[in-house]
C-alpha positions as CSV (number, residue, x, y, z in Angstrom):
1,M,261.0,31.0,129.2
2,T,257.9,31.6,127.8
3,S,255.9,28.4,126.1
4,V,256.7,29.6,122.8
5,D,260.0,29.9,123.6
6,E,260.4,26.5,124.8
7,A,258.9,25.0,121.5
8,R,261.4,27.0,119.6
9,E,264.0,25.7,121.4
10,L,262.4,21.7,121.1
11,L,262.1,22.3,117.5
12,R,266.0,23.4,116.8
13,E,266.6,20.0,117.7
14,F,263.1,17.9,116.6
15,P,262.0,20.0,113.9
16,V,258.7,19.5,112.6
17,V,257.9,17.0,109.8
18,D,254.7,17.7,108.0
19,G,253.0,15.5,106.3
20,H,251.2,17.6,103.1
21,N,251.8,20.8,101.8
22,D,250.4,21.8,98.5
23,L,253.1,24.3,97.2
24,P,253.5,22.9,94.0
25,W,249.9,22.9,93.0
26,A,249.8,26.2,94.3
27,L,253.0,27.4,92.1
28,R,251.1,25.7,89.1
29,E,247.7,27.5,89.7
30,Q,249.2,31.3,90.3
31,V,252.2,31.0,88.3
32,R,252.5,28.3,85.8
33,Y,255.2,26.8,88.1
34,D,257.5,30.4,87.3
35,L,259.7,29.8,90.2
36,D,261.1,33.6,89.8
37,A,257.3,35.1,89.8
38,R,257.3,33.7,93.1
39,D,260.9,33.1,94.1
40,I,260.4,31.5,97.8
41,A,263.6,32.4,99.2
42,A,261.9,36.0,99.8
43,S,258.4,36.1,101.8
44,Q,255.4,35.0,99.4
45,S,253.0,35.9,102.3
46,A,250.8,38.0,99.8
47,H,250.5,35.1,97.2
48,L,251.3,31.6,99.8
49,H,251.5,30.4,103.0
50,T,254.9,29.2,102.3
51,D,258.3,30.3,102.0
52,L,261.4,29.2,102.9
53,P,262.1,32.3,105.9
54,R,258.6,31.4,107.3
55,L,259.6,27.3,106.9
56,R,262.8,28.3,109.1
57,E,261.0,30.6,111.6
58,G,257.9,27.7,112.0
59,G,260.7,25.4,112.8
60,V,260.1,22.9,109.9
61,G,262.8,20.0,109.5
62,A,261.4,17.6,106.6
63,Q,258.2,18.6,104.2
64,Y,256.3,16.2,102.5
65,W,255.8,18.5,99.1
66,S,252.1,17.1,97.7
67,V,252.3,16.5,93.9
68,Y,248.8,16.8,94.0
69,V,246.8,17.1,90.8
70,R,242.5,16.9,90.3
71,A,241.2,13.9,89.8
72,D,238.9,15.7,87.1
73,L,242.1,16.2,84.7
74,P,242.2,14.2,81.7
75,D,245.8,14.2,82.0
76,A,246.7,13.1,85.3
77,V,249.7,11.2,84.9
78,P,251.7,13.7,82.7
79,A,249.8,16.4,85.2
80,T,251.9,14.6,88.1
81,L,254.7,14.6,86.7
82,E,254.8,18.1,85.9
83,Q,254.3,18.2,89.8
84,I,257.4,16.0,90.5
85,D,259.4,18.2,88.1
86,C,258.5,21.2,90.0
87,V,259.5,19.9,93.7
88,R,262.6,19.0,91.6
89,Q,263.3,22.2,90.8
90,L,262.7,23.5,93.8
91,I,265.5,21.1,95.1
92,A,267.8,22.1,93.0
93,R,267.2,26.2,93.3
94,Y,267.6,26.4,97.0
95,P,270.3,23.9,97.5
96,T,271.6,25.3,101.2
97,D,267.8,25.2,102.4
98,L,266.4,22.0,100.7
99,R,267.6,19.2,100.6
100,G,265.8,16.1,98.6
101,A,265.2,12.7,100.9
102,L,264.2,9.6,99.7
103,T,264.5,7.6,103.2
104,A,264.6,8.0,106.7
105,A,268.2,8.2,107.0
106,D,268.2,10.7,104.4
107,M,265.8,12.8,106.8
108,E,268.5,12.8,109.3
109,E,271.2,13.6,107.5
110,A,269.4,16.8,106.6
111,R,268.5,17.7,110.1
112,A,272.1,17.0,110.7
113,E,273.1,19.6,107.8
114,G,270.4,22.3,109.1
115,R,268.5,21.5,105.7
116,I,264.9,20.9,105.4
117,A,264.5,17.5,104.3
118,S,261.9,17.3,100.9
119,L,259.8,14.3,100.3
120,M,257.1,13.7,98.0
121,G,253.7,12.4,98.5
122,A,251.2,11.7,95.4
123,E,247.6,12.7,96.6
124,G,245.0,10.5,94.9
125,G,245.3,6.8,93.3
126,H,243.9,8.6,89.9
127,S,248.0,9.5,89.5
128,I,248.6,6.1,88.2
129,A,245.9,5.8,85.9
130,N,245.4,1.9,87.3
131,S,248.6,0.9,86.2
132,L,251.3,-1.1,88.5
133,G,254.0,0.0,86.3
134,T,253.2,3.8,86.9
135,L,253.1,3.5,90.5
136,R,256.5,2.1,90.3
137,G,257.1,4.7,87.9
138,L,256.4,7.6,90.8
139,Y,258.7,5.9,93.3
140,G,261.3,5.9,91.0
141,L,260.9,9.2,90.2
142,G,261.0,9.8,94.3
143,V,257.4,9.4,95.8
144,R,257.3,8.0,99.1
145,Y,253.9,7.9,99.8
146,M,250.3,7.9,97.9
147,T,247.0,8.7,98.9
148,L,244.8,6.2,98.0
149,T,242.0,8.5,96.7
150,H,241.4,12.0,97.0
151,N,237.7,13.9,96.9
152,D,236.9,11.3,94.3
153,N,236.5,7.4,94.1
154,V,238.9,5.7,91.8
155,A,237.8,2.4,90.2
156,W,239.2,0.4,92.9
157,A,238.9,2.4,96.3
158,D,236.4,4.4,97.6
159,S,237.0,8.1,99.0
160,A,235.4,9.9,102.3
161,T,233.4,12.3,100.2
162,D,232.0,10.7,97.3
163,T,229.4,8.0,97.2
164,P,230.4,4.5,97.8
165,A,231.3,2.4,94.6
166,V,233.5,-0.7,95.7
167,G,232.8,-0.8,99.3
168,G,236.3,-0.1,100.4
169,L,239.0,-1.7,98.5
170,S,238.4,-3.7,95.6
171,A,240.7,-6.8,94.8
172,F,243.2,-5.0,92.5
173,G,243.1,-2.4,95.2
174,R,244.6,-4.5,97.3
175,E,247.0,-5.4,95.2
176,V,247.9,-1.5,94.9
177,V,248.5,-1.8,98.6
178,R,250.7,-4.6,98.4
179,E,252.5,-3.5,95.3
180,M,253.2,-0.2,97.7
181,N,254.3,-2.6,100.5
182,R,256.7,-4.3,98.5
183,L,258.0,-0.6,96.8
184,G,258.4,1.1,100.6
185,M,256.1,3.3,99.4
186,L,253.8,4.9,102.6
187,V,249.9,4.3,102.3
188,D,248.4,7.4,103.1
189,L,244.5,6.7,104.1
190,S,243.8,10.6,104.6
191,H,240.7,11.4,101.7
192,V,239.3,7.5,101.8
193,A,235.9,6.5,103.0
194,A,236.6,4.5,106.7
195,T,235.7,1.3,105.0
196,T,239.1,1.9,103.0
197,M,240.7,2.8,105.7
198,R,239.7,-0.6,107.3
199,D,240.3,-2.4,104.3
200,A,243.7,-1.0,103.6
201,L,244.8,-2.0,106.9
202,G,243.8,-5.5,106.4
203,A,245.6,-5.5,103.1
204,T,249.0,-3.6,104.4
205,S,252.1,-5.7,105.6
206,A,254.0,-2.5,106.6
207,P,252.5,0.6,108.8
208,V,250.3,3.5,107.0
209,I,250.0,7.0,107.0
210,F,247.1,9.6,107.2
211,S,249.3,12.8,105.9
212,H,246.8,15.6,107.0
213,S,243.5,14.1,108.9
214,S,241.8,14.6,112.2
215,S,239.8,13.0,114.7
216,R,235.9,12.5,113.7
217,A,234.7,12.3,117.2
218,V,236.3,15.6,118.0
219,C,234.6,17.2,114.7
220,D,232.1,15.0,112.6
221,H,233.4,15.4,109.1
222,P,233.9,11.9,106.8
223,R,237.5,13.7,106.0
224,N,238.4,12.6,109.7
225,I,239.5,9.5,111.3
226,P,237.1,7.3,113.0
227,D,238.5,6.4,116.9
228,D,238.0,2.4,115.5
229,V,240.7,3.3,113.5
230,L,242.7,5.2,115.5
231,E,242.4,2.0,117.7
232,R,244.7,0.1,115.2
233,L,247.5,2.3,115.0
234,P,249.6,0.9,117.4
235,G,249.2,-2.6,116.2
236,N,249.7,-1.4,112.7
237,G,252.9,1.3,113.5
238,G,251.4,3.7,111.7
239,V,251.4,7.8,112.0
240,A,247.8,10.3,111.9
241,M,249.0,13.6,111.2
242,V,246.6,16.0,112.4
243,T,245.4,18.6,110.2
244,F,244.9,22.2,110.3
245,V,241.7,22.8,107.8
246,P,239.0,24.6,109.8
247,K,236.2,22.9,107.6
248,F,237.8,19.5,109.0
249,V,238.7,20.8,112.9
250,L,235.8,23.1,114.2
251,Q,232.3,21.8,113.5
252,A,230.9,25.5,113.1
253,A,233.2,25.7,110.3
254,V,231.5,22.0,108.7
255,D,228.3,23.8,107.8
256,W,229.6,27.2,106.7
257,T,231.9,25.7,104.5
258,A,228.9,23.3,102.6
259,R,227.2,27.1,102.0
260,A,230.7,28.4,100.6
261,D,231.5,25.5,98.3
262,D,227.6,26.2,97.0
263,N,228.5,29.7,96.3
264,M,231.4,28.8,94.5
265,R,229.8,26.8,92.4
266,A,226.9,29.2,91.9
267,H,229.4,31.7,90.5
268,G,231.3,29.0,88.1
269,F,234.2,28.1,90.1
270,H,235.7,24.9,91.4
271,H,234.8,24.8,95.3
272,L,238.6,24.2,95.8
273,D,240.1,26.8,93.5
274,T,242.4,29.2,95.5
275,T,243.4,31.3,92.4
276,A,242.9,35.3,93.1
277,E,239.4,35.6,91.2
278,A,238.1,32.5,93.0
279,M,239.3,33.8,96.5
280,K,237.6,37.7,95.7
281,V,234.2,35.7,95.3
282,H,234.9,33.7,98.8
283,R,236.0,36.8,100.8
284,A,232.7,38.3,99.3
285,F,230.6,35.5,100.6
286,E,232.6,35.5,104.1
287,E,231.2,39.1,104.1
288,R,227.5,38.2,104.2
289,D,228.0,35.0,106.2
290,P,231.0,35.3,108.7
291,R,233.4,32.5,108.6
292,P,233.8,30.3,112.0
293,V,237.5,30.8,113.2
294,A,239.1,27.8,114.2
295,T,242.5,28.4,116.3
296,V,245.5,26.5,117.9
297,S,243.5,25.4,121.1
298,T,241.0,23.8,118.1
299,V,243.6,21.6,116.8
300,A,245.1,20.6,119.9
301,D,241.8,19.3,121.0
302,H,242.2,17.0,118.0
303,L,245.6,16.1,119.3
304,D,244.5,15.5,122.6
305,H,242.0,13.1,121.9
306,M,244.0,11.3,119.1
307,R,246.9,10.6,121.9
308,E,244.1,9.2,124.5
309,V,243.0,6.8,121.7
310,A,245.9,5.7,119.2
311,G,248.8,6.6,122.0
312,V,251.6,9.7,121.3
313,D,253.9,6.8,119.2
314,H,251.4,7.6,116.2
315,L,251.0,10.9,116.0
316,G,252.1,13.7,113.6
317,I,251.4,17.0,112.1
318,G,249.9,17.6,108.1
319,G,248.8,21.3,107.8
320,D,248.0,21.1,104.6
321,Y,249.5,24.7,103.9
322,D,248.8,26.2,100.4
323,G,245.9,23.4,99.8
324,T,243.0,25.5,101.7
325,A,241.7,28.8,101.4
326,F,241.4,29.2,105.0
327,T,243.8,28.3,108.3
328,P,243.5,28.6,112.0
329,D,244.2,31.5,114.4
330,G,247.5,31.1,115.2
331,L,248.3,28.8,112.3
332,N,248.3,31.2,109.4
333,D,250.8,30.0,107.6
334,V,253.6,27.5,108.3
335,S,255.4,29.8,110.5
336,G,252.9,28.8,112.9
337,Y,254.2,25.4,114.4
338,P,255.4,26.8,117.5
339,N,252.4,28.0,118.6
340,L,250.8,24.8,118.4
341,I,253.6,23.2,120.7
342,A,253.3,26.0,122.9
343,E,249.7,24.9,123.0
344,L,250.8,21.6,124.0
345,L,253.5,22.4,126.6
346,D,250.9,24.1,128.3
347,R,248.2,21.5,128.3
348,G,251.0,18.8,129.9
349,W,252.7,17.6,126.6
350,S,256.4,16.5,127.8
351,K,259.1,17.3,125.7
352,S,260.1,14.0,124.7
353,D,256.4,13.5,123.7
354,L,256.5,16.5,121.4
355,A,259.7,15.3,119.7
356,K,257.5,11.7,118.8
357,L,255.1,14.5,117.5
358,T,257.1,16.7,115.3
359,W,260.1,14.3,114.0
360,R,260.5,11.0,115.8
361,N,257.4,9.3,114.7
362,A,257.3,10.3,111.1
363,V,260.9,9.3,110.9
364,R,260.4,5.9,112.2
365,V,257.2,5.1,109.8
366,L,259.1,5.9,106.9
367,G,262.2,3.6,107.8
368,A,259.4,1.1,109.2
369,A,258.1,1.3,105.3
370,E,261.6,0.9,104.3
371,D,262.4,-2.6,106.2
372,V,259.1,-4.4,105.1
373,A,259.8,-3.3,101.4
374,R,263.4,-5.0,101.9
375,D,262.4,-8.3,103.1
376,L,259.4,-8.3,100.3
377,Q,262.1,-7.7,97.7
378,A,263.5,-10.5,98.6
379,T,260.5,-12.9,98.1
380,R,258.2,-11.0,95.7
381,A,258.7,-10.0,92.1
382,P,257.1,-6.9,90.9
383,S,253.1,-7.4,90.4
384,R,251.8,-7.6,87.1
385,A,248.5,-7.6,87.9
386,T,245.8,-5.3,86.2
387,I,242.7,-3.8,87.2
388,E,240.9,-6.0,84.7
389,S,242.3,-9.4,85.9
390,L,241.6,-8.8,89.3
391,D,238.3,-6.7,89.0
392,G,236.6,-8.1,85.8
């Protein structure tokens, strides 16, 4: 039996919980949510990283669908609601493959049924428009994590890729974290500045996640997690979910991406645009300036280091498919997870440790957030704080 065969066997019992997939945004951008035009029951390999046949081939058992919207949209809250509506439509359209999930128990039930547990994560605090009532509304609609920022700062939290403004979390930002704890919504620290990571770990009473981030010691990019933060995860109980995005995992790709992004802006495109027209510009640039290629081994290097620093109980996977223009060789789309598991088997990872990486850690952390919320709700009412009352 090959390592890939062993990996597939393991994933049949302990499938992948993937922390971040941007399919809803891709559907918005490509076809304005016309699910007939992108019927994921059939192969969509010409357009997307994700469809149901490839999710099955990849051994995915649970997916956090990102309900991301761009931070520069003037209507971020209704746009987020549209993203949530898209996920709910997908679940309703494909009931034999997808099952809506709100709890750790729901995830386990979906696994027992052979369906893919479908959860939602909001990517960026701009989606709540500085309103704790809106935060509660998103939770009520099924959102089970919120990334505190995306690429830009919000008024109460600094992003990893913006100029520092509040020095981490403001007083209102800490209240956002506390209210997320009370709800049972996971605090996601991908995209945030290291100062924000540290402040959030100080403010939270529940485990945190990094839904799609890798190791800064292995690849020095501000989107990655410094070792001193990884070292705090055992005490917190949280999970860091390694991402596959080449510009975050391969140092040579960091510099290339800066040049490629400048080229996109010079042609009038947002640097994260993955529409057909934008990709033509990307491909033309790549012909002139070949792209450094990450591999399965590149990602495994991050996991080896993160395991050494944080321990295997605090690792997971968050590929960021359909949210990136490029993917590593061997991890080209959502069918590629067995290749990563095979690489880790070859590096000596035990099957019990791999079961933690793929399934057990992610389920445990959501269950732990639920436990904290149950205790907090017995003693704490919904917060009435506003950004004006706390930050002035």
